[in-house]
C-alpha positions as CSV (number, residue, x, y, z in Angstrom):
1,M,0.0,0.0,0.1
2,V,2.1,2.9,-1.3
3,G,2.2,6.0,1.0
4,L,0.3,4.4,3.8
5,Q,1.6,5.9,7.2
6,P,2.2,3.3,10.0
7,L,0.1,3.3,13.0
8,D,1.0,5.6,15.8
9,E,2.4,3.5,18.8
10,G,0.6,5.7,21.0
11,L,-2.9,5.2,19.7
12,N,-5.5,4.1,22.3
13,S,-7.2,0.7,21.9
14,E,-10.3,2.1,20.3
15,C,-8.8,4.1,17.7
16,R,-6.2,1.4,17.0
17,L,-8.8,-1.3,16.5
18,L,-10.8,0.8,14.1
19,A,-7.8,2.0,12.1
20,Q,-6.4,-1.7,11.9
21,T,-9.8,-2.9,10.5
22,L,-10.0,-0.1,7.9
23,R,-6.3,-0.9,6.9
24,D,-7.3,-4.6,6.5
25,Q,-10.1,-3.8,4.3
26,F,-8.2,-1.2,2.3
27,E,-5.5,-3.8,1.6
28,V,-8.1,-6.0,-0.2
29,L,-8.6,-3.4,-2.8
30,G,-5.0,-3.7,-3.9
31,I,-4.7,0.0,-5.1
32,S,-2.8,3.0,-3.9
33,M,-4.2,5.6,-1.6
34,R,-4.1,8.4,-4.3
35,R,-6.2,6.1,-6.7
36,Y,-8.8,5.4,-4.1
37,A,-8.9,9.1,-3.1
38,L,-9.6,10.1,-6.5
39,R,-12.2,7.3,-6.8
40,R,-14.1,8.6,-3.7
41,F,-13.4,12.3,-4.3
42,L,-11.1,12.5,-1.2
43,N,-8.1,14.6,-0.2
44,V,-5.2,12.0,-0.2
45,G,-4.0,13.6,3.1
46,T,-7.3,13.1,4.8
47,L,-7.5,9.5,3.7
48,S,-3.9,8.9,4.9
49,R,-5.1,10.2,8.4
50,Y,-8.1,8.0,8.4
51,L,-6.1,4.9,7.8
52,A,-3.2,5.9,10.3
53,G,-5.8,6.4,13.0
54,A,-4.9,10.1,13.4
55,R,-8.5,11.0,12.7
56,V,-11.8,9.2,13.1
57,P,-13.6,9.1,9.8
58,P,-17.2,9.8,9.3
59,W,-19.4,6.6,9.2
60,Q,-20.2,7.1,5.5
61,F,-16.6,6.8,4.7
62,V,-16.4,3.4,6.5
63,L,-19.7,2.3,4.8
64,N,-18.3,3.3,1.4
65,L,-15.1,1.3,2.1
66,L,-17.1,-1.8,3.2
67,T,-19.1,-1.5,-0.1
68,D,-16.1,-1.3,-2.3
69,V,-14.3,-4.2,-0.7
70,A,-17.6,-6.3,-1.0
71,E,-17.6,-5.4,-4.7
72,E,-13.9,-6.4,-5.1
73,R,-14.5,-9.7,-3.4
74,G,-17.9,-10.4,-5.1
75,V,-19.3,-11.2,-1.7
76,A,-21.7,-8.8,0.2
77,A,-20.6,-7.9,3.8
78,T,-22.8,-9.6,6.4
79,H,-25.1,-7.5,8.8
80,E,-23.1,-8.8,11.6
81,A,-19.7,-7.8,10.2
82,I,-21.2,-4.3,9.5
83,E,-22.4,-3.9,13.0
84,A,-19.1,-5.0,14.4
85,V,-17.3,-2.2,12.6
86,R,-20.1,0.1,13.5
87,R,-19.4,-0.6,17.3
88,Q,-15.7,-0.1,16.7
89,H,-16.5,3.3,15.0
90,G,-18.7,4.4,17.8
91,A,-16.1,3.5,20.5
92,A,-13.4,5.5,18.7
93,Q,-15.9,8.5,18.2
94,R,-16.8,8.6,21.7
95,T,-13.1,8.8,22.7
96,N,-12.4,11.5,20.3
97,A,-15.5,13.5,21.4
98,S,-14.4,13.3,25.0
99,M,-11.0,14.8,24.2
100,T,-12.7,17.5,22.1
101,K,-14.9,18.4,25.1
102,A,-11.9,18.6,27.4
103,L,-10.0,20.8,25.0
104,A,-13.2,23.1,24.7
105,Q,-13.5,23.1,28.6
106,L,-9.9,24.0,29.1
107,Q,-9.8,26.6,26.4
108,Q,-12.9,28.2,28.0
109,Q,-11.1,28.4,31.3
110,L,-8.0,29.9,29.6
111,E,-10.1,32.6,27.9
112,E,-11.6,33.6,31.2
113,A,-8.2,33.6,33.1
114,D,-6.7,35.7,30.1
115,R,-9.7,38.1,30.3
116,E,-9.2,38.4,34.1
117,V,-5.5,39.3,33.4
118,R,-6.5,42.0,30.9
119,R,-9.4,43.4,33.0
120,T,-7.4,43.5,36.2
121,S,-4.3,44.9,34.4
122,A,-6.5,47.8,33.1
123,R,-7.8,48.2,36.7
124,K,-4.2,48.5,37.9
125,D,-3.2,50.9,35.3
126,V,-6.2,53.3,36.5
127,L,-5.0,52.9,40.1
128,D,-1.4,53.6,39.2
129,D,-2.4,56.8,37.6
130,A,-4.7,57.7,40.5
131,L,-1.9,57.1,43.1
132,V,0.5,59.3,41.2
133,E,-2.0,62.1,41.0
134,R,-2.9,62.0,44.8
135,N,0.7,61.8,45.7
136,Q,1.5,64.9,43.6
137,R,-1.5,66.7,45.2
138,I,0.0,65.8,48.7
139,A,3.5,67.0,47.7
140,D,1.8,70.3,46.5
141,L,-0.3,70.6,49.7
142,Q,2.9,70.1,51.8
143,V,4.5,73.0,50.1
144,R,1.5,75.3,50.8
145,L,1.4,74.0,54.4
146,N,5.0,75.0,54.9
147,L,4.2,78.5,53.4
148,E,1.1,79.0,55.4
149,A,2.7,77.9,58.6
150,A,5.5,80.4,58.0
151,A,2.9,83.1,57.4
152,A,1.1,82.0,60.7
153,A,-2.3,81.7,58.9
154,A,-3.9,79.2,61.3
155,D,-7.2,78.9,59.6
156,D,-5.7,78.2,56.1
157,V,-3.4,75.7,57.8
158,D,-6.3,73.7,59.3
159,C,-8.0,73.5,56.0
160,L,-4.9,72.3,54.3
161,V,-4.3,69.7,57.0
162,V,-7.9,68.4,56.5
163,E,-7.4,68.1,52.8
164,H,-3.9,66.5,53.3
165,N,-5.3,63.9,55.7
166,R,-8.1,63.2,53.2
167,L,-5.7,62.7,50.4
168,A,-3.5,60.4,52.7
169,A,-6.5,58.2,53.3
170,E,-7.2,58.0,49.6
171,V,-3.6,57.1,49.0
172,A,-3.8,54.3,51.6
173,R,-6.9,53.0,49.9
174,L,-5.4,53.1,46.5
175,V,-2.3,51.3,47.7
176,S,-4.4,48.5,49.2
177,E,-6.6,48.2,46.0
178,L,-3.2,48.2,43.8
179,I,-1.8,45.4,46.0
180,E,-5.0,43.5,45.7
181,A,-5.1,44.0,41.7
182,R,-1.4,42.9,41.5
183,T,-2.1,39.7,43.4
184,R,-5.2,39.0,41.1
185,I,-3.0,39.5,38.1
186,A,-0.3,37.1,39.5
187,R,-2.9,34.5,40.1
188,A,-4.5,34.8,36.7
189,E,-1.1,34.7,35.0
190,A,-0.3,31.6,36.9
191,R,-3.7,30.0,35.9
192,C,-3.0,30.9,32.2
193,E,0.4,29.2,32.4
194,L,-1.1,26.1,34.1
195,L,-4.1,25.8,31.6
196,E,-1.7,26.2,28.6
197,R,0.2,23.1,29.9
198,Q,-3.0,21.2,30.5
199,L,-4.1,22.1,26.9
200,S,-0.7,21.0,25.5
201,L,-0.9,17.6,27.4
202,V,-4.5,16.8,26.1
203,E,-3.4,17.8,22.6
204,L,-0.3,15.5,22.9
205,Q,-2.8,12.8,23.9
206,R,-5.0,12.9,21.1
207,G,-5.6,9.3,20.2
208,R,-3.6,7.8,22.9
209,D,-4.9,5.5,25.8
210,G,-6.0,7.5,28.9
211,A,-4.3,4.8,31.0
212,E,-1.0,5.8,29.7
213,V,1.1,8.4,31.4
214,F,1.4,11.8,29.7
215,P,4.7,12.0,27.8
216,A,5.6,15.4,29.6
217,V,5.6,13.5,32.9
218,E,7.3,10.6,31.6
219,S,10.2,12.8,30.4
220,V,10.7,13.9,34.0
221,R,10.0,10.6,35.8
222,H,12.9,8.8,34.3
223,L,15.3,11.2,35.9
224,L,14.1,10.3,39.3
225,P,14.2,7.0,41.3
226,A,11.8,4.3,40.3
227,A,10.5,4.4,44.0
228,V,9.2,7.9,43.7
229,R,5.5,7.6,43.3
230,P,3.7,11.1,43.8
231,K,0.6,10.9,46.1
232,V,-2.7,12.3,45.0
233,L,-5.4,13.0,47.6
234,L,-9.0,12.8,46.5
235,V,-11.6,14.3,49.0
236,D,-15.4,13.9,48.4
237,D,-18.3,13.0,50.7
238,M,-19.9,10.6,48.1
239,P,-18.3,7.3,47.7
240,A,-19.6,7.0,44.1
241,N,-17.7,10.2,43.2
242,L,-14.5,8.9,44.8
243,L,-15.0,5.6,42.9
244,A,-15.2,7.8,39.6
245,L,-12.3,9.9,40.4
246,S,-10.2,6.9,41.2
247,S,-11.1,5.0,38.1
248,V,-10.1,8.1,35.9
249,L,-6.8,8.7,37.7
250,E,-5.8,5.1,38.4
251,T,-2.3,4.5,37.2
252,P,0.8,2.6,38.6
253,D,2.6,6.0,38.6
254,Y,0.3,7.6,41.1
255,Q,-0.5,6.6,44.7
256,L,-4.2,7.6,45.3
257,T,-5.5,8.3,48.6
258,T,-9.2,9.0,49.3
259,A,-11.1,10.8,52.1
260,Q,-14.8,11.3,52.6
261,S,-14.8,14.5,54.6
262,G,-12.7,17.6,55.4
263,P,-11.6,16.2,58.8
264,D,-10.6,12.9,57.3
265,A,-8.5,14.8,54.6
266,L,-6.7,16.7,57.4
267,K,-5.9,13.5,59.3
268,E,-4.4,12.1,56.1
269,L,-2.3,15.3,55.7
270,L,-1.1,15.0,59.2
271,Q,0.2,11.6,58.5
272,H,1.6,12.3,54.9
273,D,2.4,16.0,54.0
274,D,4.0,15.3,50.6
275,F,1.0,15.0,48.4
276,A,1.6,16.3,44.9
277,V,-2.0,17.6,44.6
278,I,-5.4,17.6,46.3
279,V,-8.6,17.3,44.4
280,L,-11.1,18.7,46.9
281,D,-15.0,18.6,46.7
282,V,-16.4,22.2,47.5
283,Q,-19.9,21.1,48.7
284,M,-19.6,18.6,51.6
285,P,-21.6,18.4,54.8
286,G,-19.9,19.8,58.0
287,M,-16.7,21.1,57.0
288,D,-16.9,22.1,53.3
289,G,-14.2,22.5,50.7
290,Y,-13.5,26.2,51.5
291,E,-13.0,25.6,55.3
292,T,-11.0,22.4,54.5
293,A,-8.7,24.4,52.1
294,A,-8.2,27.1,54.8
295,H,-7.1,24.7,57.4
296,I,-4.6,23.2,54.8
297,K,-3.2,26.6,53.9
298,R,-2.7,27.5,57.7
299,R,-0.3,24.7,58.3
300,A,3.3,25.4,57.2
301,K,3.9,21.7,56.0
302,T,0.8,21.7,53.7
303,R,0.3,25.2,52.6
304,N,2.2,24.7,49.4
305,I,0.2,21.7,48.2
306,P,-1.9,22.8,45.1
307,I,-5.6,22.3,45.5
308,I,-8.1,21.5,42.6
309,F,-11.7,22.4,43.5
310,L,-14.2,20.0,42.3
311,T,-17.5,21.7,42.1
312,A,-21.1,21.4,40.9
313,I,-21.7,25.2,41.1
314,G,-20.3,25.9,37.7
315,N,-18.3,28.9,36.6
316,D,-19.7,31.2,39.3
317,P,-17.3,34.3,39.6
318,D,-18.1,34.7,43.3
319,H,-17.4,31.1,44.2
320,S,-14.0,31.3,42.1
321,V,-12.9,34.4,44.0
322,R,-13.7,32.7,47.3
323,G,-11.9,29.5,46.1
324,Y,-8.8,31.4,44.9
325,S,-8.8,33.5,48.2
326,V,-8.6,30.3,50.4
327,G,-5.8,28.7,48.3
328,A,-7.3,26.9,45.4
329,V,-5.2,27.0,42.1
330,D,-7.7,25.4,39.8
331,F,-11.3,24.4,39.2
332,I,-13.2,21.6,37.5
333,V,-16.8,21.4,37.2
334,K,-19.1,18.4,37.9
335,P,-19.8,16.2,36.0
336,F,-16.1,16.3,35.2
337,D,-14.5,15.4,31.9
338,P,-12.0,12.7,32.4
339,W,-9.5,14.1,29.9
340,A,-9.6,17.5,31.5
341,L,-9.2,15.9,35.1
342,R,-6.2,13.8,34.0
343,A,-4.6,17.0,32.5
344,K,-5.1,19.0,35.5
345,V,-3.7,16.3,37.9
346,T,-0.9,15.4,35.6
347,V,0.4,19.0,35.3
348,F,0.6,19.4,39.1
349,V,2.2,15.9,39.3
350,E,4.7,17.1,36.8
351,L,5.5,20.2,38.7
352,Y,5.9,18.1,41.8
353,L,8.3,15.9,40.1
354,E,10.3,18.8,38.6
355,R,10.6,20.1,42.3
356,R,11.8,16.7,43.4
357,L,14.3,16.7,40.7
358,Y,15.5,20.2,41.4
359,K,15.8,19.3,45.1
360,Q,17.9,16.2,44.2
361,D,20.1,18.2,42.1
362,D,20.5,20.8,44.9
363,H,21.6,18.0,47.3
364,R,24.0,16.6,44.7
365,Q,25.6,20.1,44.4
366,D,25.7,20.5,48.2
367,D,27.5,17.0,48.4
368,H,29.9,17.9,45.8
369,R,30.8,21.4,47.4
370,H,31.3,19.5,50.8
371,E,33.6,17.1,49.0
372,E,35.5,19.9,47.4
373,H,35.9,21.7,50.6
374,R,37.1,18.4,52.4
375,H,39.7,17.9,49.8
376,E,40.9,21.4,50.0
377,E,41.3,21.1,53.7
378,H,43.2,17.9,53.3
379,R,45.5,19.5,50.7
380,Q,46.3,22.5,52.9
381,D,46.9,20.2,55.8
382,E,49.4,18.3,54.0
383,H,51.3,21.4,53.0
384,R,51.7,22.6,56.7
385,P,55.3,22.4,58.2
386,G,55.6,19.2,60.2
387,G,53.2,17.2,58.0
388,P,49.5,16.4,58.1
389,G,47.8,17.1,61.4
390,R,50.7,19.2,62.8
391,P,49.9,22.9,63.4
392,E,52.0,25.4,61.7
393,L,54.8,26.8,64.0
394,T,54.4,30.5,64.5
395,A,57.1,33.0,65.8
396,G,58.1,32.4,69.3
397,A,56.4,29.0,69.4
398,D,59.5,27.4,71.0
399,Q,60.2,30.4,73.2
400,V,60.8,29.5,77.1
401,P,58.0,30.7,79.1
402,G,58.7,34.2,80.6
403,Q,61.7,34.8,78.2
404,R,61.5,37.8,76.0
405,A,61.8,37.2,72.3
406,A,65.1,38.3,70.7
407,W,64.6,40.5,67.7
């Protein structure tokens, strides 16, 4: 089959099965892809992607191919055979549709985060200008106050002091708002970076098996000891939700831990504070997700663990602001898309592994510096008069006690 691309080794089982079936059928025709593309009024590149599994073809293409093969063989395809291929096609389409939905969801979140950056940046610019103007007015008032005080005009001085104090209060308010705006910009920029990484992961995974580790994570993992298995804490009061989360995230490379309440999650964190990420349900009875996150962020050993809020509330701005204020770094809406959830968790696992790698490198550099320092001390010790371990003699070292040195 001239020009036929090999199947991608990373194809998931559904797409691989369909692509292999189509290739087997196409081989029966015994013609090149270019000839068949002309026969069916197709672009040869599109046909190549269909047969390589890079794209799921429409059902009409599959049906046409089965018809052409039946004509070539002189035997009509059975109803059972057509239905078997239809099931393969449906399974491949569902996998592809799920990934498309995940991409759309992540792209929407990226648009919202970018909009927040632009909106808050514009607000910061306004605050900056207002702050400069108020400070200039205060400086002018200070000059006038000095002049009026020298002229002993008490009434004018009092009015200027009142105006000065009012402007000073405005400056304090503007500074507070400016700090808040800068914080929101930094958070939104960080969300944009995270979402871009999540989108890249899903795009890389198009057509790949969800049980496989994302390539970006694998590239970091091989640099660390095999015993390193990042822990992921899943918190939800509904056992069915925990089961669904676990089934999506289950992989030999993660160590999943579940908790059915906020207090249970805090107990787990007391025992193990090295989780790579926490997936935390917002709406739980008793201690809800917001309160649980606040407790996690108060403790020094756990405050840096990223928290993904799992919520059924949707993209409510008030809930988002509250979530980010208590320490959440990301959100995912119920019912969650498995590809989006995998991407979000995988990015934080990747960041965790990167931190472990940097820490490992720092330890190696510290050991190397310590070893160099030890060798340098040993070298200096060998060059001392009297040999290693002997202190260097100084002037007057052999002088009799009480005797004055002869100069």
